[in-house]
N, C-alpha and C positions, 0 to 999 in steps of 0.2 A: 507505797508498795501495793496497797489495795487497788488503787486506781490503775497502776500498771497491769496487775493481774486481770482487771476488768477488760482492758484493751485486748490482752492476749486471748482471753476466753471468748470475747465477741468475734475476733478474727478467725479463730479455729472453728467455731460453730458455723460461720459463713462458708468456710471451705468445705465442711462436711456436707453441706446442703447441695453441693455441686459434684455429684459422683462422676460426671463426664470428665471433668478436669483431673480427678484422681486417676481414673482409668488411663487417660492419655499420658499422664505423667509416668505411668508404669509401662505402658505398651510401647510408646515411641522409642525409648532407648533400646528396648529389646529388639524391635524391628530393625533399628539401626545396626545393632550388633550382627544380626543374621545377614542383612543385605550387604553392608560394607565389608563384613568379614569374608565374604565370598566373591567380591567383585573388584576390589581396589588394586590398581597397578600403578607403577611409577618408576622413573629412573632416579637413582640416588647420586648425590654429589657431595663433595667436601666432607667425607667421613673421616674424622681424625684418627690416625693410626700412629702409635708410638713405635719407633724403630730403634733397636739397640743392635748395632753392628760391631761385634768383637773381632771380626776378621778383616784384615787389610789386604787379603788376597784378591786374585782376579775374578774368581767366580762370585764372591760376595759383592764385588764392585759391579758386576753385571746385573745382579739382582737389584741393587740400588738404582742403577741406570734405568732399568725397566720400570721400576716403581715411580721414578721421577718423570718418566715419559707419560705414564698414566696420569700423574698429578698435573702435568702441564697440558696434556691433551684432553682426555675425556673428563678430567677433574673429578673423577670418582673418589679419589683419596686426597687427604691432606696429611703430609708426612711430618711428624715431629721427631727430630733426632734427639735421642737421649743416650746417656752413658751408663745409667744404672738400671739393671734388669728388674730389680725389686720395685723401683719407683715406677717403671713402666707398667708392670702388672698391677701395682696398687692403683695407678691412674685408671686402669680399666675397671677395677672393682669400684672405684669411686665415681665412675661415670664421666671422667674427663676425656678418655679415649674410647673408641669403639673396639679397638684391638691393640695388641702389642706384638710386634714381630721381633723375634730374637734370633740373630745369626751368631752361632757359636764360633769360638776362635779357630777351631780345626775344620771349618766347613770347606775351604778351598783345598786343604791338604787331602781330605777324604774324597773330594770330587776328583782330584787328580789321580789318586790311587784307586778310585772306584770302590770305595768302602762305605757305601750307603750314607752319603752326606745328607743331613737334614737340618731344617730350621724349625723353630717353634712359633706357633701363632696362638696367642692367648686371646680368646674372643669373648666379648660380652654377648653371650648367646640369648640373653633375655630380649634383645632387640631383634626379633625374627625378620624384620624388614631389611636390616642391614647385613644380617648374618651371611647369607649365601653370596651377596654381592662382594663382601670383603674376602670371603674364602676363595671365590672363583678368580677375583682380580689378583690376589697375591699368588695363588697357585699358578695362574697364567704367567706372571712375571718370573716365577721360578722355573717353570717348564721351558721357557724361551731362552734360558741362558746358553743353551746349545741348540743346534739345528735339528736334533733328533727328537722323535716322538717318545714321550715317556709314558709307559703304560701304567695302569692302575696298580698292578701287582708290584710289590717291592722286590727288586733284584739287585745284586751287587753292582755297584757302579752307577746306579740311577739316583737322581736327586728327587726327593719328594717332600711334601709339606706335611708335617705332623701338627695338627691343630688340637688345641685343648679347650674344651668348654668349661668355663668357670662356674656355670650354674646348670640346673636342670633344664631340659629342653622346653622351650616356650614357642608354640606355633603362632602364626599371625592372628588366628581366631582368638586365642587366649590373650594376646597382647592388646586387643581392643578393649578388654574389660575395664581398665582404669578410665579410658575415655568415655565409655558408656555410662559409668557411674557419675563422672563429671557432667555429662549431658543431662542425666536425671536431676542432678543438683541444679543445673541451669534452668531446666523446665520448671522445677519446683519454685525457684526464686522468681520466675516470671508469672506464676499463677498464685503466689502468696505474697505476703509483705506489702510492698508498695502498690501492687496491682489492685488489692482490695481498697486501698485509699483512692485510687483513680476511679474505680467503679462507684465508690460513695460520692465522689464529686460529680460523676456523670449522672447519677440518679438523684442528686440534690439532697442527699442525706448526710453529707459530711458536716453539716451544721451541728449535728449532734455532738461532735467533738468540741465545737466552739462554745457550746452551752455548758460545758463542764470546766472544772478548774484544772484540767490536764495541761501540763506544760509540753513544749515542743519535744523535750527529751523523753518524756513519758510516752507520747504518741509514737515517735519514731522507734524507740526501744521496744515498746509493746508489739508493734507490727513486725519488727525484725525478729523478736523472740518467738512469736507465734509462727512466723515463716520458718524459723529454724526448726521448731518441733515438727511441723508438717513435712518439710523437705528432708529432714534427717530420716524420717520413717520411710519416705519414698525412696531415698537413695539406698538405704540398707536393704529394702525389698528388692530393688533392681540389682544390687550387688549380690545378694544371695541367689537370685534366679540366674544371673550371669555365671556365677561360680559353678552352679549345677549344670548349666548348659555346656560350658567349656571344660569342665572337669578339673578346675584348678583347686588343689588342696590347700588348706590353711595349715602348713607344716609347723609353724611356730606356736599355734594354739592361742592362748589368752593374750600373750604379749603382742602377737601380730594383729589380733582382733582389736586390741586397744589402740594400736597405732593407726589402723584404718579408721576407727571411730574418731580419733582426734583430727585426722586429715579431713574427713567428711564434715565435721562440725566447723572447723576453721574455714574450709572452702565455702561452705554454706553462708557463714557470717560475712565472708569477704564479698561474695556475689550479692547477697541481700543488701548490704550497706551500699555497694556500688550502684545497684538498681535504684536505690533511693536518691542518690546523687543525680542520676540521669533522668528519672521519671517522677521525682518528688513533686514537681509542679505541673505535671501533665493533667489534663482535664477530660480526656476522652480515651476510652479503651482502644480505639483504633490506633492511637499513637503507640500504645504498648505493643500491639500486634506488629506494627511496622518496625519498631525498635527491636523486638524479640528476634526476628529473622536476621536483621542487620548485626546485632550484637553476637548472636550465635556464630555467625560466620567469622567475624573479626577476632573473637576470643577462642572459639573451640578449635578451628583448624590450625592456627599458629601455636597450639599448645603442645604439640608433639604426640598427640593421641593417636594419629593415624600416619604420621610421617616424621622422620627424625628432624629435630630442630636444626641440627648441623647442616642439613642440606638446603635450608632456606636461603634466599638472598640476604645480603647483609642488613638491609633496612628491616626485613621481617624478623631476623634474628634479634635485632635491637628491640623490636616491639615485644617479642617473646620474653625478653628480660624483665618487662614490667607487667606481663600478663599473669594474673593470679592462677588461671587455669593451667598454665605451663608448669608452675611450681606444684600444683596439686597433682597433675599427671605424673610428674617426675617422682614425687614422694610416694604415690601409690604404686607405681611400677617397682620402685626400689623395695618397698615392703612386701609386695606380693611375690615378685619374681626373684629377688636377691636375698630375701630374708633379713633385710636391713632393720635395725632398731631405731628408736627415736633419735639417738645421737647422730646416726648417719644422715638423717633427713632434717637435722636441726636448722639448716639454712632455709629450707623450704617452709618449715613451720614458723620461723621468725618472720620471714617475708609475709606470709599470710596474716600473721598476728598484727604486724605493723600496718599492712595494707588495710585491714579491717578497721583499725583504730582511726586511721586517716580518713577513710571513707565515712565512718560514723560521725566523726567530727564535722566534716563538710555537710553531711546530710542533715544533721541537727541545726547547724547554723543557717542552712539555705531553706529549711522547711518553713513554709508560709502558714501561720496560724490565723489567717484572716480570710475573708471571702474574696 
């Protein structure tokens, strides 16, 4: 235990002597938040929508035909037909669907009698990127069931969409905060942990480890734990600044803060151990620099931090299924924007825990304790 603490203390002291790295770890994610939050655009595809049609009439059939045309043409939506309204809404709350469209049994009857027919659209409004696309697409399908223009004002005989937001409004700027925190964690893992070992090899002082009775487990664990301490502080600092900039409240207090802490710690451990697997035998810091840009692209952008995972091509969605950052982003969005507790994000936490243990095992086995 004493030897492990010695490794941790040495690594943290080395990090503190390099203030430029500390500043960049804090500033870069915030710059990303400001720039990307005001410039990103994109077309959405394959957004999963649960549809519960209780009406067998003509007008309801026209809505379904219009939605199927959108699904087959622009492929903006992916329709999932369900029979249970509660299951559809629950699926939206659990993140399975982006929205649930409910057509009541008297829709056609009211449309024929011109008695304000309406359908319900339950939207996961925490995903601000998908929100307006879904609302406009579904509204367009409803408006086009007749050839007449339907005005904004509600009048007898008109068909209109009544959408229900399940959560408090979240704008695109705020929706980037989970991704910014994950980016801060990534930068922290690239400037701590295994990076210090690579620098020691480059400077020729890694032999100090070899002259001690430290085992491979103690060296790897010590560097990972020191990286955890450093990166957690950086991530929480970025998280706090981002919350102040975007104005997101911590509505659930201590419970919500605890969930965020657990997500940050598990994500940090997962990425630190993964970096050891990739870079544990690197001998030059230039290799770390090359890998950092490469790994940031392939792990961050397919995480769902800036674009819905559902709109990815099939092969990229498959990669997101094993991407630890995707689980971290999903968990943090659920906690921040939906008020979800630990039980709701249990799947994400379990994946990060298992992933960390697998990566740590590989890192220890592959670590070379020789010149």
